[in-house]
C-alpha positions, 0 to 999 in steps of 0.5 A: 244077379248076384246071391249075394244081392238075396243075403248081405248078412255075411258082408256086414260080419266082414265089414263091422270090424272096420265100421267099429273102428270108422264111427267109434259105436258099440256092437250094440249100437250097430247091429241095431241098425244093421237088423233095422233093414229087413224089413226094409231088404224084403220090401225092396226084394218083391218090388225088383223080382230078377231086375239085375240091374236093381241089384249093381251095388249088392253092398248097399245095405253098408250105405244104410248103416253108414248113414244111419250111423253119421246121420248127415244132412247132405249127401252126394253120390254120382251112379245111378241105375235102379237107385237101390244105393239112393233107397237104401240111403233114403231109408236111412235119411227119414229114419233119422228124420232129416237129411238130402241126398243128391245123385248125379247119374246118366239115363242108362242101366247099368247091366250085370255083363258088357254088352249085356241087351237091356231087361224086359222087365227095365221097359218103360222105368227109368233110372231110379225107378226104385225110389218111391214118392214117400222119399223123394221130397230129401232126394234129388235126381241130376242127368248128366255125368259128373264131370259135367254136373259134380262141380257146379252141385258141390261148389255152392256148398263149399263145407257142408257135405256130409258124405259123398259116395262115388261110384260112376265110372271106375276110370283113374281120371273120373276117379282122382277128379271126384274125390279131390272135388268132395275132399274140398266140399266136404266137412271136417270129419266128413266121410269119403266112400268110393266103390271099386278101388283096386280098378286104379291106383287113383283110390291110393294117390288121393290117401298118401298125397292126403297123408290120410293114414285109417282108411277102411276096406268095407267088405272087398272094395268099398273104401271109404276115409273120414276127413280130419276134423270131428273123429267120429262125427259128433258120435260117442266114442266108445274104446273097447268096441275095437278090441271086442271079439267078433259075434254072429251076424244080426237076423235080417 
């Protein structure tokens, strides 16, 4: 398992400037959301143990912060394995007191290396096993490929989506199609997120085609951009935060 799964504070420190620019929050507000992750992450570590696939999305703590900060009503992610990202997004929605997450993915665990054998620890487990019963009322799990299931899901509620995360197959046709579908479904000011933005030219081409010039790359390959509309999604703007000096990472 990637060692960054055990200590995500350095990742947050690297990502903080981009998050401040994107969200328009003060450092105190942003760090407050991050500090909530301590007990949540300790609970996850106890549940995960050494199951490799459970830490596949080690940037999920950033997803928690984004969901807490923007208070979305509807979030969609593509690609799900053990459900680490879904768990943290749902923890944030529960803390917000509202919102729903839909996760689309195939019924196969993502493993660390191509051809790696399925760990014995995953025997008898289903995708999304890290999502506990207490969070499932705010969650929809849709089994299938995104190219087959995503159009109908997003087409049913155009303009109502608040946040979209691509983390399914990182190949150009899939990434390009998902970005275009999400852009049509997102409300003005909604957030589009993508992992592995350097896996193909799809992310750069999408930004250029839509003339989106204020995208952020959080950590090393997590792209985030806000669609035209409300600059901060209804959040108070703190103009001075972008000029503020960095501070030490908060305690987890």
